[in-house]
C-alpha positions in Angstrom: -0.4 8.0 -26.4 -3.9 7.4 -25.2 -4.6 3.7 -25.9 -8.1 2.3 -25.5 -10.5 -0.5 -26.5 -13.9 0.0 -27.9 -17.0 -1.9 -29.1 -19.6 -4.2 -27.6 -18.7 -6.5 -24.7 -16.8 -9.5 -26.0 -16.2 -7.8 -29.4 -13.8 -5.1 -28.3 -11.2 -3.8 -30.7 -7.9 -1.9 -30.0 -7.8 1.9 -30.6 -6.0 5.1 -30.0 -7.3 8.6 -29.3 -5.7 11.1 -31.7 -4.8 14.7 -31.2 -8.3 15.8 -32.3 -10.1 13.5 -29.9 -11.1 11.0 -32.5 -10.8 7.2 -32.0 -8.5 5.6 -34.5 -8.8 1.8 -35.1 -5.6 -0.1 -34.3 -6.9 -3.6 -35.3 -4.7 -3.5 -38.4 -1.6 -2.9 -36.3 -2.3 -5.1 -33.2 -4.9 -7.7 -32.2 -5.7 -6.1 -28.9 -4.3 -4.0 -26.1 -3.0 -6.6 -23.7 0.1 -7.4 -21.7 1.9 -8.7 -24.8 1.3 -5.5 -26.7 2.1 -3.3 -23.7 5.5 -5.0 -23.4 6.4 -3.8 -26.9 4.6 -0.7 -28.1 7.0 -0.2 -31.1 4.4 -1.2 -33.7 1.9 1.3 -32.4 4.5 4.0 -32.1 5.6 3.5 -35.7 2.0 3.6 -37.1 0.9 6.6 -39.1 -2.0 7.8 -37.0 -3.6 10.0 -39.6 -3.9 7.1 -41.9 -5.7 4.8 -39.5 -9.5 4.4 -39.8 -11.7 6.8 -37.8 -14.2 5.1 -35.5 -17.7 6.4 -35.5 -18.7 8.5 -32.5 -20.9 7.1 -29.8 -19.2 3.7 -29.6 -18.9 2.0 -26.2 -15.5 2.5 -24.6 -14.3 -0.7 -22.8 -11.6 -1.2 -20.2 -8.3 -0.2 -21.9 -6.4 -3.4 -21.1 -7.5 -6.9 -22.0 -6.7 -10.1 -20.1 -5.5 -8.3 -16.9 -3.6 -10.9 -14.9 -3.6 -9.2 -11.5 -5.7 -6.3 -10.2 -3.8 -5.1 -7.1 -5.0 -2.3 -4.8 -3.4 -0.2 -2.1 -5.4 0.6 1.0 -5.4 3.7 3.1 -2.8 5.5 1.0 -4.0 9.0 1.8 -3.6 10.2 5.4 -6.9 12.0 5.4 -8.7 9.0 4.0 -7.2 6.8 6.7 -8.5 9.3 9.3 -12.0 9.4 7.9 -12.0 5.5 8.0 -11.0 5.6 11.6 -7.9 3.6 10.8 -4.2 4.4 11.6 -2.0 5.6 8.9 -0.1 2.5 7.6 3.6 2.1 8.2 4.0 0.3 4.9 1.6 -0.2 2.0 -1.5 -2.3 2.5 -2.0 -4.6 -0.5 -5.2 -6.4 -1.4 -6.5 -8.1 -4.5 -9.5 -7.1 -6.6 -11.0 -9.9 -8.7 -10.4 -9.5 -12.4 -14.0 -10.5 -12.9 -14.9 -7.1 -11.4 -13.5 -5.3 -14.4 -15.9 -3.3 -16.6 -15.6 -0.4 -19.0 -15.4 3.2 -17.6 -19.0 4.0 -18.5 -20.6 0.6 -18.0 -23.4 0.1 -15.4 -22.5 -0.9 -11.8 -24.5 -3.6 -10.1 -24.6 -3.9 -6.3 -24.9 -7.5 -5.0 -28.5 -8.4 -4.1 -27.6 -8.4 -0.4 -25.4 -5.3 -0.4 -26.0 -2.7 2.3 -23.0 -0.4 2.1 -21.8 0.1 -1.4 -19.2 2.9 -1.7 -17.1 4.7 -4.3 -13.3 5.4 -4.5 -11.7 7.4 -7.3 -8.1 6.2 -7.7 -5.0 6.6 -9.9 -4.3 3.3 -11.6 -0.9 2.3 -13.1 -0.5 -0.5 -15.6 2.7 -2.6 -15.8 4.5 -2.8 -19.1 7.5 -4.9 -18.3 8.0 -7.8 -15.9 9.0 -6.4 -12.5 10.8 -8.4 -9.9 12.6 -6.9 -6.9 12.9 -3.5 -8.6 14.4 -0.4 -7.0 12.3 2.7 -6.4 14.7 4.6 -8.6 14.0 2.4 -11.6 10.3 1.5 -10.9 8.7 3.8 -13.5 10.7 2.0 -16.2 8.3 -0.8 -15.7 5.1 1.2 -16.2 3.2 1.2 -19.5 0.9 4.0 -18.5 -1.8 5.4 -16.1 -5.5 5.4 -16.0 -8.6 6.2 -13.9 -10.0 3.5 -11.6 -13.2 3.4 -9.5 -12.3 1.0 -6.7 -15.9 0.3 -5.7 -16.4 -1.4 -2.3 -19.1 -3.1 -0.2 -18.2 -1.9 3.2 -20.1 -4.6 5.2 -18.5 -7.3 3.2 -15.1 -5.6 3.5 -15.0 -4.6 7.2 -17.8 -6.4 9.1 -17.5 -10.0 7.8 -14.8 -12.4 8.6 -11.6 -12.7 6.5 -9.8 -10.2 4.3 -10.9 -7.1 2.4 -11.0 -8.9 -0.9 -14.6 -10.1 -0.8 -15.8 -6.5 -0.3 -13.8 -5.3 -3.2 -14.1 -7.9 -6.0 -17.9 -8.0 -6.6 -18.9 -8.1 -10.3 -18.8 -4.6 -11.9 -16.7 -3.2 -9.0 -13.7 -2.4 -11.1 -14.4 0.2 -13.8 -11.2 1.5 -15.3 -10.3 3.7 -18.3 -11.4 5.4 -20.5 -7.9 5.1 -21.8 -4.4 4.1 -20.8 -2.1 7.2 -21.0 1.6 6.6 -21.6 3.8 8.3 -19.1 5.3 10.7 -21.6 1.9 12.3 -21.8 1.0 12.1 -18.1 4.0 13.9 -16.8 4.4 14.0 -13.0 2.3 11.2 -11.5 2.7 12.9 -8.1 0.8 16.0 -9.1 -2.6 14.8 -10.5 -5.9 16.1 -9.3 -8.7 13.5 -8.7 -12.4 14.1 -8.2 -15.7 12.2 -7.9 -19.3 13.5 -8.1 -22.3 11.6 -6.7 -25.5 12.7 -8.4 -23.9 15.9 -9.5 -22.5 16.8 -6.1 -18.7 16.8 -5.6 -17.8 14.4 -2.8 -14.1 13.6 -3.5 -11.4 16.1 -4.3 -7.7 15.2 -4.0 -4.3 15.2 -5.5 -1.7 12.5 -5.9 0.8 14.8 -4.2 -0.6 13.7 -0.9 -0.1 10.0 -1.4 1.5 8.4 1.6 3.4 6.0 -0.7 4.1 7.3 -4.2 3.9 5.3 -7.4 7.6 4.3 -7.6 7.5 3.3 -3.9 4.5 1.1 -4.5 5.8 -0.7 -7.6 9.1 -1.4 -5.8 7.4 -2.6 -2.7 4.9 -4.9 -4.4 7.6 -6.4 -6.6 9.4 -7.6 -3.4 6.5 -10.0 -2.7 5.3 -11.0 -6.2 6.4 -10.5 -9.8 4.4 -7.9 -11.8 3.6 -8.9 -15.3 2.7 -6.7 -18.3 -0.9 -5.8 -18.1 -1.2 -6.0 -14.3 -3.0 -3.1 -12.7 -2.2 -1.4 -9.5 -4.8 1.0 -8.0 -3.0 3.4 -5.7 -5.6 4.4 -3.1 -8.3 7.0 -2.8 -8.5 10.5 -1.3 -11.1 11.4 1.4 -14.8 11.8 0.6 -16.0 8.2 0.5 -19.5 7.4 1.8 -18.1 5.5 4.8 -16.5 8.6 6.1 -19.5 10.9 5.9 -21.5 11.8 9.0 -23.9 10.0 8.8 -22.4 7.5 6.3 -23.9 7.6 2.8 -24.0 4.4 0.7 -24.8 3.8 -2.9 -28.4 3.0 -3.9 -30.1 2.1 -7.2 -30.3 5.0 -9.6 -27.2 6.8 -8.2 -24.8 8.3 -10.8 -21.1 8.5 -10.2 -18.9 10.7 -12.3 -15.1 10.7 -11.7 -11.9 11.7 -13.3 -8.2 12.5 -13.0 -6.2 15.3 -14.6 -4.8 14.2 -18.1 -6.4 10.7 -17.8 -10.0 11.4 -18.7 -13.3 10.7 -16.8 -15.9 8.0 -16.2 -19.6 7.8 -15.5 -21.5 4.9 -14.1 -25.2 4.4 -13.1 -25.9 2.1 -10.1 -28.4 -0.8 -10.2 -29.1 -3.7 -7.9 -28.5 -7.2 -9.1 -31.8 -9.2 -9.4 -31.8 -12.9 -8.6 
């Protein structure tokens, strides 16, 4: 299934993408797509999709999961990205938090902070938890996943790397967490370790990668994170980005007002965001 949410900000409704690419309204089946629903998808699976109302084309697509509790990210999880960042390949996963207030829909506008100097892009595979996970084994880790999605883990590199403290403040700026367009259940995704990723900046391909080259694969990440904190239904883990970020270019290239990012992952859909600068 491809689960999604649609409608104006603050008025989103649950939906599903049918086999013909039409959005079907799920509001008669569930109130929203959130952790509670992801923990038990039986009502949606039992619904007669062809009998659900069709949503008009052109509607805004929102982030596919409401009320995300934790937005976790993994740093430097592709060897070639670690190299372009002039950082050593990690011996174990690097975990940081992205503020949930950064979350926006997949095609919503991105706003750089007023004092941002080094905004950057990162296409990433996201996985969403569907069942509480505590101290899970790698072998059983995927049993706790509701589905996968596209994430753009936007960054402000000066905030992240040149200011005191952790990476979090360079990662959690408002609008720095687009994800969607939909949450795809694992039965439709297939092999999470063989998905192509790409990102274009102003029509030019800058990132190309494949999850086959992840240093730590999805089961490893879920098992690892669950040793340090419980994972709840609706939590998001963004698994790292392949090479091609602005920081790694020679000379570096950073986001400016008017830039357009388009990005996607095999089987998971695509996103498009226009960049603006926050006015104060």
